[in-house]
N, C-alpha and C positions, 0 to 999 in steps of 0.2 A: 540378287538383284533383275538378271534381263527377265525372272515371272514375274517380281513384282510390277515391272513398265507399264506391261502387257495387260494386268488386273487394273493399274491404273487407267493408261485406255480403257477397259471391257469401262471401268464405273463411270469414266466420264461419254465415252459413248451413251451411255444409257440413258446420262441424264440428256443428254447434248436433244434426245432420242424424245426422251422425258418433255426434255422443255417445249416443244413443236407440239399444238390442239390444231393444226389443219390437218384434213390426210393431202388432202394434194403434194404438199414440204414434204410430210413421214414419207410418200407414193417414190417423191426423187433420194431420200435418202434410200430404200429398198433398194432402188437399182444402182447410184452412184456408190457403192461406196462396194458391190461386186467388184467391180474393175478394178480395185481397189486389189483385193486380196489377189490375184492370179500372182505378179511377178512381182509382189515386196516376201513372201519363202521365200524364193529362189534366191533375191539380195539376203534376204537372211545370211540363209546359208553361208553364203561368199563370205561375205564383212568375216572381215578378221578383227575386225578397234570394236571394243566393249562398246563404246558410247555410241555410233552406227548401230549397231544390232539393237541395244536398247532402242533407240530412236523408231527402230523398224520396227521391233517389237510390240514398244507403243501400241503405233497404224496401224498394225494387223487387230489386236487386241479393242482396239474404240472402233476399228473399219464392223470386225465377224461379231461384236455386241449389236452394234448400229444395227446391221442389217442385220439381225436375225429377233431386235427388238425392235424396228419400222414394217418387216412383214406381218411377226405373233400381233402390232400395232392395227393393222391395217385391214388385218382378218377379227377379228375383234368390235370394231369399229361399224365394219360393212355389213356385219350380220345385223338382220334381221329380230326385234326383240321379242316375234314368238318365237322366235326359234331358240328362247335363253332356255334355263335349266328351273322345274319349277319347287 
């Protein structure tokens, strides 16, 4: 159940990045989610309540996946087309 919470958060995080078309907004996703990731795992480790743990893993999955997807999207959208694979 806990891994499912992280997986659902990851899927929704990827979908949220995908729904954003502007490169400037994607950059905000990239910078903003890193701060969320620093304190959340410690709170998860200290949690003794199942629902709190599931909610924290949902947010961690969302933040981690959206940060990775935003970084990848930023790199792919900012490169010049002449460097593409032939």
